[in-house]
Residue frames as a rotation matrix with the C-alpha (Angstrom) as fourth column:
UNK 1
-0.545 -0.450 0.708 -18.63
0.310 -0.892 -0.329 -31.47
0.779 0.040 0.625 2.22
UNK 2
0.293 0.682 0.670 -21.57
-0.504 -0.485 0.715 -30.90
0.813 -0.547 0.201 4.56
UNK 3
0.843 0.007 -0.537 -20.36
0.373 0.712 0.595 -33.65
0.387 -0.702 0.598 6.85
UNK 4
-0.200 -0.977 -0.072 -16.89
0.844 -0.135 -0.520 -32.11
0.498 -0.165 0.851 6.96
UNK 5
-0.437 0.067 0.897 -18.36
-0.171 -0.985 -0.010 -28.64
0.883 -0.157 0.442 7.82
UNK 6
0.693 0.710 0.127 -20.56
-0.293 0.116 0.949 -30.14
0.659 -0.695 0.288 10.58
UNK 7
0.602 -0.529 -0.598 -17.52
0.747 0.638 0.187 -31.96
0.283 -0.559 0.780 12.08
UNK 8
-0.471 -0.808 0.353 -15.39
0.631 -0.589 -0.504 -28.82
0.616 -0.015 0.788 11.95
UNK 9
-0.099 0.501 0.860 -18.06
-0.421 -0.804 0.420 -26.69
0.901 -0.320 0.291 13.58
UNK 10
0.886 0.375 -0.272 -18.55
0.059 0.491 0.869 -29.34
0.460 -0.786 0.413 16.36
UNK 11
0.195 -0.894 -0.404 -14.77
0.906 0.322 -0.275 -29.29
0.376 -0.312 0.872 16.91
UNK 12
-0.559 -0.365 0.745 -14.68
0.157 -0.928 -0.337 -25.48
0.814 -0.072 0.576 17.24
UNK 13
0.352 0.768 0.535 -17.63
-0.502 -0.328 0.801 -25.61
0.790 -0.550 0.270 19.69
UNK 14
0.727 -0.210 -0.654 -15.88
0.518 0.792 0.322 -28.35
0.450 -0.573 0.685 21.67
UNK 15
-0.278 -0.960 0.001 -12.77
0.797 -0.232 -0.557 -26.26
0.535 -0.154 0.830 22.02
UNK 16
-0.480 0.130 0.868 -14.61
-0.170 -0.984 0.053 -23.09
0.861 -0.122 0.494 22.95
UNK 17
0.543 0.782 0.305 -16.81
-0.496 0.006 0.868 -24.82
0.677 -0.623 0.391 25.56
UNK 18
0.805 -0.191 -0.561 -14.32
0.430 0.839 0.332 -27.30
0.408 -0.509 0.758 27.01
UNK 19
-0.179 -0.975 -0.135 -11.07
0.889 -0.101 -0.447 -25.36
0.422 -0.199 0.885 27.21
UNK 20
0.460 0.297 -0.837 -10.71
0.759 -0.620 0.197 -22.36
-0.461 -0.726 -0.510 29.50
UNK 21
-0.464 -0.830 -0.310 -8.03
0.530 -0.540 0.654 -20.37
-0.710 0.139 0.690 27.56
UNK 22
-0.809 0.132 0.573 -10.22
0.516 -0.308 0.799 -19.53
0.282 0.942 0.181 24.58
UNK 23
0.159 0.948 -0.277 -12.98
0.975 -0.106 0.197 -18.13
0.157 -0.301 -0.941 26.81
UNK 24
-0.860 -0.396 -0.320 -12.63
0.417 -0.909 0.004 -14.43
-0.293 -0.130 0.947 26.00
UNK 25
-0.087 0.873 -0.480 -15.40
-0.012 -0.483 -0.876 -11.92
-0.996 -0.070 0.052 25.46
UNK 26
-0.309 -0.085 -0.947 -14.52
-0.884 -0.342 0.319 -11.73
-0.351 0.936 0.031 21.70
UNK 27
-0.970 -0.121 -0.211 -14.96
-0.194 0.907 0.373 -15.49
0.147 0.403 -0.904 21.34
UNK 28
-0.408 0.903 0.134 -18.58
0.093 0.188 -0.978 -15.18
-0.908 -0.387 -0.161 22.35
UNK 29
0.212 0.456 -0.864 -19.22
-0.807 -0.417 -0.418 -13.93
-0.551 0.786 0.280 18.78
UNK 30
-0.577 -0.470 -0.669 -17.30
-0.764 0.600 0.238 -16.90
0.290 0.648 -0.705 17.36
UNK 31
-0.908 0.286 0.305 -19.34
0.038 0.782 -0.622 -19.25
-0.417 -0.554 -0.721 19.67
UNK 32
0.016 0.974 -0.225 -22.71
-0.216 -0.217 -0.952 -17.78
-0.976 0.064 0.207 18.39
UNK 33
0.129 0.011 -0.992 -21.64
-0.972 -0.195 -0.129 -17.86
-0.195 0.981 -0.014 14.79
UNK 34
-0.834 -0.470 -0.290 -20.34
-0.515 0.851 0.102 -21.42
0.199 0.234 -0.952 14.99
UNK 35
-0.697 0.640 0.323 -23.55
0.167 0.584 -0.794 -22.64
-0.697 -0.500 -0.514 16.76
UNK 36
0.238 0.792 -0.562 -25.86
-0.506 -0.392 -0.768 -20.81
-0.829 0.467 0.307 14.23
UNK 37
-0.114 -0.302 -0.946 -23.89
-0.991 0.106 0.085 -22.30
0.075 0.947 -0.312 11.29
UNK 38
-0.974 -0.212 0.083 -23.96
-0.225 0.955 -0.194 -25.76
-0.038 -0.208 -0.977 12.79
UNK 39
-0.383 0.913 0.139 -27.69
0.024 0.160 -0.987 -25.50
-0.923 -0.375 -0.083 13.35
UNK 40
0.237 0.410 -0.880 -28.26
-0.827 -0.390 -0.405 -24.36
-0.509 0.824 0.247 9.82
UNK 41
-0.501 -0.502 -0.705 -26.24
-0.821 0.532 0.205 -27.25
0.272 0.682 -0.679 8.37
UNK 42
-0.962 0.101 0.252 -27.94
-0.033 0.877 -0.479 -29.89
-0.270 -0.469 -0.841 10.60
UNK 43
-0.258 0.965 -0.043 -31.46
0.051 -0.030 -0.998 -28.63
-0.965 -0.260 -0.041 9.84
UNK 44
0.416 0.563 -0.714 -31.50
-0.456 -0.550 -0.700 -27.61
-0.787 0.617 0.028 6.22
UNK 45
-0.574 -0.732 -0.367 -29.10
-0.670 0.163 0.724 -29.60
-0.470 0.662 -0.584 4.10
UNK 46
-0.742 0.383 0.551 -31.50
0.487 0.872 0.050 -32.50
-0.461 0.306 -0.833 3.43
UNK 47
0.262 0.949 -0.177 -34.35
0.542 -0.296 -0.786 -30.06
-0.799 0.109 -0.592 2.82
UNK 48
0.126 -0.300 -0.946 -32.22
-0.629 -0.761 0.157 -27.91
-0.767 0.575 -0.285 0.50
UNK 49
-0.878 -0.475 0.055 -31.40
-0.266 0.581 0.769 -31.07
-0.397 0.661 -0.636 -1.56
UNK 50
-0.359 0.822 0.442 -35.04
0.781 0.524 -0.340 -31.97
-0.511 0.223 -0.830 -1.88
UNK 51
0.388 0.516 -0.763 -35.91
0.039 -0.837 -0.546 -28.39
-0.921 0.182 -0.345 -2.86
UNK 52
-0.290 -0.594 -0.750 -33.30
-0.743 -0.354 0.568 -28.49
-0.603 0.722 -0.339 -5.68
UNK 53
-0.936 -0.224 0.271 -34.10
-0.057 0.857 0.511 -32.07
-0.346 0.463 -0.816 -6.79
UNK 54
-0.460 0.839 0.290 -37.92
0.880 0.475 0.022 -31.95
-0.119 0.266 -0.957 -6.94
UNK 55
-0.622 0.273 0.733 -40.30
0.257 -0.813 0.522 -29.36
0.739 0.513 0.436 -8.25
UNK 56
0.429 0.825 0.367 -42.93
-0.244 -0.286 0.927 -29.71
0.870 -0.487 0.079 -5.47
UNK 57
-0.404 -0.482 0.778 -42.32
-0.857 -0.098 -0.506 -29.74
0.320 -0.871 -0.373 -1.82
UNK 58
-0.211 0.270 -0.940 -42.58
-0.145 0.942 0.303 -33.34
0.967 0.200 -0.159 -0.63
UNK 59
-0.774 -0.194 -0.603 -42.57
0.538 0.301 -0.787 -32.85
0.334 -0.934 -0.128 3.15
UNK 60
0.149 0.897 -0.417 -45.21
0.989 -0.137 0.058 -31.47
-0.005 -0.421 -0.907 5.50
UNK 61
0.535 0.119 0.836 -45.92
0.314 -0.947 -0.067 -27.66
0.784 0.299 -0.544 5.55
UNK 62
0.980 -0.198 0.016 -44.49
-0.089 -0.366 0.926 -27.28
-0.177 -0.909 -0.377 9.11
UNK 63
0.305 -0.908 0.288 -41.13
0.751 0.415 0.513 -28.68
-0.585 0.060 0.809 7.78
UNK 64
0.167 -0.156 0.973 -41.29
0.844 -0.488 -0.223 -26.01
0.510 0.859 0.050 5.08
UNK 65
0.894 0.242 0.377 -41.80
0.017 -0.860 0.511 -23.39
0.447 -0.450 -0.773 7.67
UNK 66
0.725 -0.687 -0.048 -38.75
0.188 0.131 0.973 -24.65
-0.662 -0.715 0.224 9.61
UNK 67
0.127 -0.663 0.737 -36.79
0.977 0.211 0.022 -24.61
-0.170 0.718 0.675 6.33
UNK 68
0.344 0.125 0.931 -37.75
0.512 -0.856 -0.074 -21.01
0.787 0.502 -0.358 5.67
UNK 69
0.999 -0.024 0.047 -37.00
-0.052 -0.482 0.874 -20.08
0.002 -0.876 -0.483 9.30
UNK 70
0.389 -0.919 0.061 -33.46
0.603 0.304 0.738 -21.44
-0.697 -0.250 0.672 8.92
UNK 71
-0.052 -0.438 0.898 -32.98
0.986 -0.167 -0.024 -19.56
0.161 0.883 0.440 5.67
UNK 72
0.195 0.258 0.946 -34.35
0.301 -0.934 0.193 -16.19
0.933 0.247 -0.260 6.81
UNK 73
0.933 0.084 0.350 -33.43
-0.299 -0.360 0.884 -16.24
0.201 -0.929 -0.311 10.50
UNK 74
0.722 -0.676 0.151 -30.49
0.297 0.499 0.814 -18.46
-0.625 -0.543 0.561 11.23
UNK 75
0.178 -0.705 0.687 -28.58
0.968 -0.002 -0.253 -17.51
0.179 0.710 0.682 8.02
UNK 76
0.495 0.059 0.867 -29.29
0.153 -0.988 -0.020 -13.83
0.855 0.142 -0.498 8.75
UNK 77
0.967 -0.228 0.117 -27.95
-0.165 -0.206 0.965 -14.23
-0.196 -0.952 -0.237 12.32
UNK 78
0.403 -0.873 0.276 -24.72
0.772 0.485 0.410 -15.65
-0.491 0.048 0.870 10.84
UNK 79
0.135 -0.282 0.950 -24.47
0.813 -0.516 -0.269 -12.83
0.566 0.809 0.160 8.36
UNK 80
0.723 0.187 0.665 -25.01
-0.129 -0.909 0.396 -10.19
0.678 -0.372 -0.634 11.00
UNK 81
0.860 -0.495 -0.127 -22.49
0.293 0.274 0.916 -11.82
-0.418 -0.825 0.381 13.29
UNK 82
0.024 -0.840 0.543 -19.83
0.993 -0.042 -0.109 -11.02
0.114 0.542 0.833 10.67
UNK 83
0.235 0.110 0.966 -20.94
0.291 -0.956 0.038 -7.41
0.928 0.272 -0.257 10.92
UNK 84
0.973 0.175 0.149 -20.71
-0.107 -0.232 0.967 -7.49
0.204 -0.957 -0.207 14.68
UNK 85
0.486 -0.874 -0.020 -17.25
0.766 0.414 0.492 -8.91
-0.422 -0.255 0.870 14.65
UNK 86
-0.044 -0.479 0.877 -16.28
0.803 -0.539 -0.254 -6.07
0.594 0.693 0.409 12.23
UNK 87
0.578 0.314 0.754 -17.75
-0.141 -0.871 0.471 -3.44
0.804 -0.378 -0.459 14.54
UNK 88
0.950 -0.268 -0.162 -15.92
0.246 0.319 0.915 -5.14
-0.194 -0.909 0.369 17.44
UNK 89
0.124 -0.938 0.323 -12.60
0.992 0.124 -0.019 -4.88
-0.022 0.323 0.946 15.55
UNK 90
0.090 -0.059 0.994 -13.28
0.393 -0.915 -0.090 -1.16
0.915 0.398 -0.060 14.82
UNK 91
0.898 0.278 0.340 -13.92
-0.203 -0.423 0.883 -0.55
0.390 -0.862 -0.323 18.53
UNK 92
0.777 -0.611 -0.151 -10.76
0.523 0.495 0.694 -2.35
-0.349 -0.618 0.704 19.59
UNK 93
-0.007 -0.816 0.577 -8.54
0.981 -0.118 -0.155 -0.57
0.195 0.565 0.802 17.08
UNK 94
-0.128 -0.038 0.991 -9.80
0.366 -0.931 0.011 2.92
0.922 0.364 0.133 17.38
UNK 95
0.316 0.218 0.923 -10.78
-0.764 -0.519 0.384 3.10
0.563 -0.827 0.003 21.06
UNK 96
-0.136 -0.412 -0.901 -8.56
0.056 0.905 -0.422 0.46
0.989 -0.108 -0.100 22.72
UNK 97
-0.952 -0.215 0.218 -8.83
-0.178 -0.192 -0.965 1.84
0.250 -0.957 0.144 26.25
UNK 98
-0.219 0.963 0.159 -12.62
-0.967 -0.193 -0.163 1.95
-0.126 -0.190 0.974 26.09
UNK 99
0.269 0.315 -0.910 -12.65
-0.588 0.802 0.103 -1.57
0.763 0.507 0.401 24.64
UNK 100
-0.505 -0.556 -0.661 -10.59
0.125 0.711 -0.693 -3.04
0.854 -0.432 -0.289 27.38
UNK 101
-0.934 0.206 0.293 -12.62
-0.346 -0.306 -0.887 -1.32
-0.094 -0.930 0.357 30.12
UNK 102
-0.266 0.964 -0.018 -16.15
-0.868 -0.248 -0.431 -1.94
-0.420 -0.099 0.902 28.71
UNK 103
0.061 0.284 -0.957 -15.97
-0.830 0.547 0.109 -5.06
0.554 0.788 0.269 26.58
UNK 104
-0.552 -0.216 0.805 -16.91
-0.762 0.523 -0.382 -7.79
-0.339 -0.824 -0.453 29.00
UNK 105
-0.956 0.270 0.116 -18.67
0.292 0.916 0.277 -11.21
-0.032 0.298 -0.954 28.73
UNK 106
-0.186 0.948 -0.259 -21.98
0.598 -0.100 -0.795 -9.54
-0.779 -0.303 -0.548 29.77
UNK 107
-0.052 0.161 -0.986 -21.59
-0.538 -0.836 -0.108 -6.87
-0.841 0.525 0.130 27.03
UNK 108
-0.833 -0.356 -0.424 -20.69
-0.544 0.388 0.744 -9.45
-0.100 0.850 -0.517 24.38
UNK 109
-0.818 0.560 0.133 -23.70
0.545 0.827 -0.134 -11.61
-0.185 -0.037 -0.982 25.31
UNK 110
-0.014 0.768 -0.640 -26.05
0.232 -0.621 -0.749 -8.60
-0.973 -0.159 -0.170 25.39
UNK 111
-0.373 -0.203 -0.905 -24.84
-0.717 -0.556 0.420 -7.61
-0.589 0.806 0.062 21.94
UNK 112
-0.981 -0.026 -0.191 -25.52
-0.142 0.767 0.626 -11.07
0.130 0.642 -0.756 20.53
UNK 113
-0.504 0.861 -0.065 -28.95
0.726 0.381 -0.572 -11.31
-0.468 -0.336 -0.818 22.18
UNK 114
-0.018 0.499 -0.866 -29.91
-0.135 -0.860 -0.492 -7.94
-0.991 0.108 0.082 20.85
UNK 115
-0.644 -0.261 -0.719 -28.82
-0.732 -0.061 0.678 -8.97
-0.221 0.963 -0.152 17.38
UNK 116
-0.947 0.317 0.050 -30.86
0.320 0.922 0.218 -12.23
0.023 0.223 -0.975 17.61
UNK 117
-0.162 0.922 -0.350 -33.98
0.555 -0.208 -0.805 -10.36
-0.816 -0.325 -0.478 18.68
UNK 118
-0.233 -0.024 -0.972 -33.46
-0.510 -0.848 0.143 -7.78
-0.828 0.529 0.186 15.94
UNK 119
-0.918 -0.219 -0.330 -33.18
-0.396 0.462 0.793 -10.50
-0.021 0.859 -0.511 13.29
UNK 120
-0.722 0.689 0.054 -36.42
0.662 0.712 -0.234 -12.12
-0.199 -0.133 -0.971 14.48
UNK 121
-0.089 0.707 -0.702 -38.24
0.188 -0.680 -0.709 -8.85
-0.978 -0.195 -0.072 14.43
UNK 122
-0.236 -0.011 -0.972 -37.42
-0.779 -0.595 0.196 -8.11
-0.580 0.804 0.132 10.84
UNK 123
-0.800 -0.223 -0.557 -37.66
-0.555 0.630 0.543 -11.76
0.230 0.744 -0.628 9.44
UNK 124
-0.911 0.386 0.145 -40.26
0.261 0.812 -0.522 -13.66
-0.320 -0.438 -0.840 11.50
UNK 125
-0.173 0.928 -0.330 -43.40
-0.372 -0.372 -0.850 -11.65
-0.912 -0.024 0.410 10.49
UNK 126
-0.081 0.107 -0.991 -43.00
-0.996 -0.035 0.077 -12.58
-0.026 0.994 0.109 6.78
UNK 127
-0.891 -0.252 -0.377 -42.40
-0.279 0.960 0.020 -16.22
0.357 0.123 -0.926 7.55
UNK 128
-0.735 0.675 0.060 -45.50
0.244 0.346 -0.906 -16.40
-0.633 -0.651 -0.420 9.78
UNK 129
0.016 0.776 -0.631 -47.75
-0.593 -0.501 -0.630 -14.51
-0.805 0.384 0.452 7.24
UNK 130
-0.409 -0.158 -0.899 -46.44
-0.879 0.334 0.341 -16.73
0.246 0.929 -0.275 4.40
UNK 131
-0.992 -0.019 -0.121 -47.27
0.014 0.964 -0.265 -19.94
0.122 -0.265 -0.957 6.40
UNK 132
-0.589 0.802 -0.102 -50.78
0.223 0.040 -0.974 -18.68
-0.777 -0.596 -0.202 7.39
UNK 133
0.304 0.753 -0.583 -52.00
-0.166 -0.561 -0.811 -16.79
-0.938 0.343 -0.046 4.35
UNK 134
0.427 -0.127 -0.895 -49.81
-0.788 -0.537 -0.300 -16.78
-0.443 0.834 -0.329 1.28
UNK 135
-0.631 -0.759 0.160 -48.26
-0.594 0.605 0.530 -20.17
-0.499 0.240 -0.833 0.71
UNK 136
0.174 0.685 -0.707 -49.89
-0.949 0.308 0.066 -22.12
0.263 0.660 0.704 -2.12
UNK 137
0.414 -0.033 0.910 -50.42
-0.556 0.782 0.281 -25.79
-0.721 -0.622 0.306 -1.27
UNK 138
0.686 -0.235 0.689 -48.08
0.468 0.867 -0.170 -28.29
-0.557 0.440 0.704 -2.83
UNK 139
0.908 -0.413 0.074 -45.81
-0.199 -0.579 -0.790 -25.57
0.369 0.703 -0.608 -4.22
UNK 140
0.034 -0.972 -0.232 -42.10
0.517 0.215 -0.828 -25.34
0.855 -0.092 0.510 -3.81
UNK 141
0.566 0.164 -0.808 -40.95
0.824 -0.133 0.550 -24.29
-0.017 -0.977 -0.210 -0.38
UNK 142
-0.671 -0.713 0.201 -40.06
0.710 -0.697 -0.101 -20.64
0.212 0.075 0.974 -0.67
UNK 143
-0.444 0.524 -0.727 -41.54
0.325 -0.662 -0.676 -17.30
-0.835 -0.536 0.123 0.41
UNK 144
0.174 0.654 0.736 -44.34
0.981 -0.050 -0.188 -16.02
-0.087 0.755 -0.650 -1.76
UNK 145
-0.678 -0.612 -0.407 -42.53
0.592 -0.783 0.191 -12.86
-0.436 -0.111 0.893 -2.75
UNK 146
-0.682 0.497 0.537 -45.41
0.322 -0.455 0.830 -11.60
0.657 0.739 0.150 -4.92
UNK 147
0.318 0.922 -0.222 -47.73
0.612 -0.020 0.791 -11.58
0.725 -0.387 -0.570 -2.05
UNK 148
0.741 -0.209 -0.638 -45.30
0.515 -0.433 0.740 -9.85
-0.431 -0.877 -0.213 0.33
UNK 149
0.526 -0.565 0.636 -43.37
0.637 -0.234 -0.735 -7.70
0.564 0.791 0.237 -2.14
UNK 150
0.584 -0.297 0.756 -42.60
-0.480 -0.877 0.026 -4.81
0.655 -0.378 -0.654 0.29
UNK 151
0.801 -0.287 0.525 -41.41
-0.444 0.303 0.843 -7.20
-0.401 -0.909 0.115 3.08
UNK 152
0.739 -0.524 0.425 -39.25
0.649 0.722 -0.239 -9.26
-0.182 0.452 0.873 0.58
UNK 153
0.447 -0.612 0.652 -37.36
0.333 -0.563 -0.756 -6.15
0.830 0.555 -0.047 -0.64
UNK 154
0.597 -0.207 0.775 -36.94
-0.677 -0.648 0.348 -4.70
0.431 -0.733 -0.527 2.86
UNK 155
0.837 -0.288 0.465 -35.61
-0.148 0.699 0.700 -8.05
-0.526 -0.655 0.543 4.21
UNK 156
0.676 -0.613 0.408 -33.30
0.721 0.439 -0.536 -8.60
0.149 0.657 0.739 1.25
UNK 157
0.329 -0.598 0.731 -31.72
0.037 -0.765 -0.643 -5.11
0.944 0.238 -0.229 1.73
UNK 158
0.429 -0.144 0.892 -31.65
-0.809 -0.501 0.308 -4.90
0.402 -0.853 -0.332 5.53
UNK 159
0.813 -0.026 0.581 -31.00
-0.364 0.757 0.543 -8.48
-0.454 -0.653 0.606 6.44
UNK 160
0.641 -0.525 0.560 -28.63
0.645 0.764 -0.023 -9.49
-0.416 0.376 0.828 3.69
UNK 161
0.551 -0.426 0.717 -27.27
0.624 -0.359 -0.694 -6.65
0.553 0.830 0.068 1.53
UNK 162
0.763 -0.241 0.600 -26.34
-0.440 -0.874 0.208 -4.11
0.474 -0.422 -0.773 4.21
UNK 163
0.702 -0.567 0.430 -24.20
-0.276 0.339 0.899 -6.48
-0.656 -0.750 0.082 6.33
UNK 164
0.561 -0.483 0.673 -22.56
0.740 0.657 -0.145 -7.97
-0.372 0.579 0.726 3.22
UNK 165
0.524 -0.326 0.787 -21.58
0.458 -0.671 -0.583 -4.50
0.718 0.666 -0.202 2.03
UNK 166
0.876 -0.152 0.457 -20.57
-0.435 -0.659 0.614 -3.16
0.208 -0.737 -0.643 5.46
UNK 167
0.781 -0.575 0.242 -18.00
0.202 0.600 0.774 -5.80
-0.590 -0.556 0.585 6.15
UNK 168
0.251 -0.743 0.621 -15.81
0.967 0.214 -0.135 -5.40
-0.032 0.634 0.772 3.03
UNK 169
0.536 -0.008 0.844 -16.09
0.281 -0.941 -0.188 -1.59
0.796 0.338 -0.503 3.13
UNK 170
0.944 -0.154 0.290 -14.64
-0.328 -0.370 0.869 -1.62
-0.026 -0.916 -0.400 6.71
UNK 171
0.757 -0.648 0.084 -11.65
0.614 0.749 0.249 -3.74
-0.225 -0.137 0.965 5.84
UNK 172
0.174 -0.746 0.643 -9.52
0.597 -0.440 -0.671 -0.95
0.783 0.500 0.369 4.30
UNK 173
0.421 0.022 0.907 -10.17
-0.516 -0.817 0.259 1.19
0.746 -0.577 -0.333 7.31
UNK 174
0.970 -0.076 0.232 -9.24
-0.151 0.560 0.814 -1.70
-0.192 -0.825 0.532 9.62
UNK 175
0.544 -0.812 0.211 -6.06
0.832 0.490 -0.259 -2.45
0.107 0.317 0.943 7.72
UNK 176
0.167 -0.418 0.893 -5.08
0.141 -0.886 -0.442 1.29
0.976 0.200 -0.088 7.68
UNK 177
0.591 0.116 0.799 -5.57
-0.658 -0.504 0.560 1.60
0.467 -0.856 -0.221 11.40
UNK 178
0.957 -0.272 0.103 -3.88
0.177 0.825 0.536 -1.66
-0.231 -0.495 0.838 12.21
UNK 179
0.385 -0.849 0.362 -0.84
0.771 0.081 -0.631 -0.57
0.507 0.522 0.686 10.19
UNK 180
0.218 -0.236 0.947 -0.67
-0.254 -0.951 -0.178 2.69
0.942 -0.202 -0.267 12.03
UNK 181
0.872 0.146 0.467 -0.86
-0.486 0.148 0.861 0.97
0.057 -0.978 0.200 15.40
UNK 182
0.753 -0.655 0.060 2.01
0.650 0.756 0.079 -1.41
-0.097 -0.021 0.995 14.52
UNK 183
0.199 -0.721 0.664 4.07
0.502 -0.507 -0.701 1.58
0.841 0.473 0.261 13.28
UNK 184
0.459 0.032 0.888 3.41
-0.531 -0.792 0.303 3.55
0.712 -0.610 -0.346 16.46
UNK 185
0.960 -0.097 0.264 4.34
-0.174 0.535 0.827 0.60
-0.221 -0.839 0.497 18.69
UNK 186
0.530 -0.825 0.195 7.56
0.816 0.434 -0.383 0.00
0.232 0.362 0.903 16.76
UNK 187
0.216 -0.394 0.894 8.43
0.175 -0.885 -0.432 3.59
0.961 0.250 -0.122 16.96
UNK 188
0.693 0.163 0.702 7.95
-0.613 -0.379 0.693 3.69
0.379 -0.911 -0.163 20.73
UNK 189
0.892 -0.448 0.056 10.04
0.350 0.765 0.541 0.61
-0.286 -0.463 0.839 21.36
UNK 190
0.235 -0.865 0.443 12.92
0.812 -0.077 -0.579 2.08
0.535 0.496 0.684 19.25
UNK 191
0.308 -0.072 0.949 12.52
-0.195 -0.981 -0.011 5.47
0.931 -0.181 -0.316 21.08
UNK 192
0.936 0.094 0.340 12.70
-0.351 0.149 0.924 3.79
0.036 -0.984 0.172 24.47
UNK 193
0.702 -0.707 0.085 15.82
0.697 0.707 0.120 1.84
-0.145 -0.025 0.989 23.52
UNK 194
0.125 -0.666 0.736 17.62
0.539 -0.577 -0.614 4.95
0.833 0.473 0.287 22.25
UNK 195
0.292 -0.027 0.956 16.89
-0.511 -0.849 0.133 7.01
0.808 -0.527 -0.262 25.37
UNK 196
-0.339 -0.448 -0.828 17.54
0.353 0.755 -0.553 4.03
0.872 -0.479 -0.098 27.74
UNK 197
-0.613 0.279 0.739 15.05
-0.713 -0.598 -0.366 5.49
0.340 -0.751 0.566 30.21
UNK 198
-0.896 0.445 -0.009 12.65
0.380 0.755 -0.534 3.68
-0.231 -0.482 -0.845 32.47
UNK 199
-0.751 0.655 0.088 9.28
-0.298 -0.454 0.840 3.99
0.590 0.605 0.536 30.82
UNK 200
-0.779 0.604 0.166 5.99
-0.041 0.215 -0.976 4.13
-0.625 -0.767 -0.143 32.74
UNK 201
-0.660 0.538 0.524 2.91
0.750 0.443 0.491 2.85
0.032 0.717 -0.696 30.79
UNK 202
-0.850 0.314 0.423 0.47
-0.124 -0.900 0.417 5.43
0.512 0.302 0.804 29.61
UNK 203
-0.046 0.958 -0.284 -2.62
0.233 0.287 0.929 3.70
0.971 -0.023 -0.236 31.07
UNK 204
-0.147 -0.091 -0.985 -1.45
0.982 0.103 -0.157 4.64
0.116 -0.991 0.074 34.54
UNK 205
-0.654 -0.110 -0.749 -1.77
0.247 -0.966 -0.073 8.31
-0.715 -0.233 0.659 33.55
UNK 206
-0.078 0.753 0.653 -5.06
0.935 0.282 -0.213 8.73
-0.345 0.594 -0.727 31.79
UNK 207
0.620 0.319 -0.717 -4.76
0.157 -0.946 -0.285 12.56
-0.768 0.064 -0.637 31.55
UNK 208
-0.357 -0.783 -0.509 -1.99
-0.433 -0.344 0.833 12.25
-0.828 0.517 -0.216 28.95
UNK 209
0.419 0.507 -0.754 -2.58
-0.886 0.047 -0.461 11.60
-0.198 0.861 0.469 25.36
UNK 210
0.933 -0.074 0.351 -1.89
0.129 0.982 -0.136 8.29
-0.335 0.172 0.926 23.64
UNK 211
0.623 -0.762 0.176 1.71
0.590 0.310 -0.746 7.29
0.514 0.568 0.642 22.87
UNK 212
0.511 -0.470 0.719 3.10
-0.584 -0.804 -0.111 9.63
0.630 -0.363 -0.686 25.64
UNK 213
0.330 -0.479 -0.814 5.92
0.613 0.764 -0.202 8.24
0.718 -0.432 0.545 27.68
UNK 214
0.874 -0.107 0.474 6.84
-0.403 -0.706 0.583 9.51
0.272 -0.700 -0.660 31.15
UNK 215
0.459 -0.819 -0.345 10.50
0.427 0.544 -0.723 9.15
0.779 0.185 0.599 31.54
UNK 216
0.991 -0.099 0.085 12.66
-0.123 -0.476 0.871 9.55
-0.046 -0.874 -0.484 34.59
UNK 217
0.407 -0.910 -0.084 16.39
0.696 0.368 -0.616 10.14
0.591 0.192 0.783 34.90
UNK 218
-0.572 -0.753 -0.325 18.25
0.755 -0.330 -0.566 11.65
0.319 -0.569 0.758 37.89
UNK 219
-0.459 0.473 -0.752 15.25
0.583 -0.478 -0.657 13.41
-0.670 -0.740 -0.056 39.28
UNK 220
-0.756 0.180 -0.629 14.33
-0.528 -0.737 0.423 15.00
-0.387 0.652 0.652 35.90
UNK 221
-0.118 0.796 0.593 11.03
0.350 0.592 -0.726 14.22
-0.929 0.122 -0.348 34.25
UNK 222
-0.876 -0.195 -0.442 10.66
-0.333 -0.418 0.845 14.27
-0.349 0.887 0.301 30.50
UNK 223
0.189 0.955 0.230 7.28
-0.052 0.244 -0.968 14.23
-0.981 0.171 0.096 28.66
UNK 224
-0.767 -0.538 -0.349 7.82
-0.412 -0.004 0.911 12.75
-0.492 0.843 -0.219 25.24
UNK 225
0.469 0.858 0.209 5.48
-0.275 0.366 -0.889 11.89
-0.839 0.360 0.407 22.34
UNK 226
0.110 -0.362 0.926 5.97
0.786 0.602 0.142 10.56
-0.608 0.712 0.350 18.94
UNK 227
0.510 0.105 0.853 5.76
0.721 -0.593 -0.358 14.03
0.469 0.798 -0.379 17.49
UNK 228
0.293 -0.458 0.839 7.32
-0.307 -0.876 -0.371 16.37
0.905 -0.150 -0.397 20.11
UNK 229
0.269 -0.292 -0.918 9.23
0.863 0.496 0.095 16.28
0.428 -0.817 0.386 23.38
UNK 230
0.291 -0.191 0.937 9.78
-0.388 -0.919 -0.067 18.77
0.874 -0.345 -0.342 26.24
UNK 231
-0.129 -0.473 -0.872 11.76
0.705 0.574 -0.416 18.37
0.697 -0.669 0.259 29.42
UNK 232
0.380 0.202 0.903 11.06
-0.423 -0.830 0.364 19.94
0.822 -0.520 -0.230 32.84
UNK 233
-0.521 -0.594 -0.614 12.90
0.327 0.525 -0.786 19.48
0.789 -0.609 -0.079 36.08
């Protein structure tokens, strides 16, 4: 199962890096998430098996520190990436014009970089303190939660629980907005066909509200929306 996951992640990375067509700002988040997941699988699976199989940690302490780094940093990066993708979808659906204008490669990479720095700030101090002061020799490889009770609770809530709750709570809102967007687009297409007018896209006229069509016929100009319409010559 682990080998299959590694191969699938490598295939996704290959497509994103090799092909030009998938290189969109949004796929930056997919690239970061795939790379972090692949890194976690490659570094931790053997150590996880040893942790489950044996009572005491058999490898050197620095390897244990690497194992904890993967669990409390790389895993958290992957979890937060899901939250970033959810925020990105909220931005795209609720403020589409702002999203198209401002969401560039640079913005996407800056968001990912900020997220990675944030995860290190909240997770790395506990790992370092555990390695230097609190880890009993020859014990199992895990954070000494009793010695860092406050940090353990804080990290569990902020790093794991909040993103895991945020993503499913946003899905009903995303589905509702997506449904409304599809409905508005269908309505506008039917409206244009019935009027048989030449429609000028709204984005060329930013002063008008969304869903407004500027229609021309025989020198007359009609301003129509999905809720009301008025004609002036």
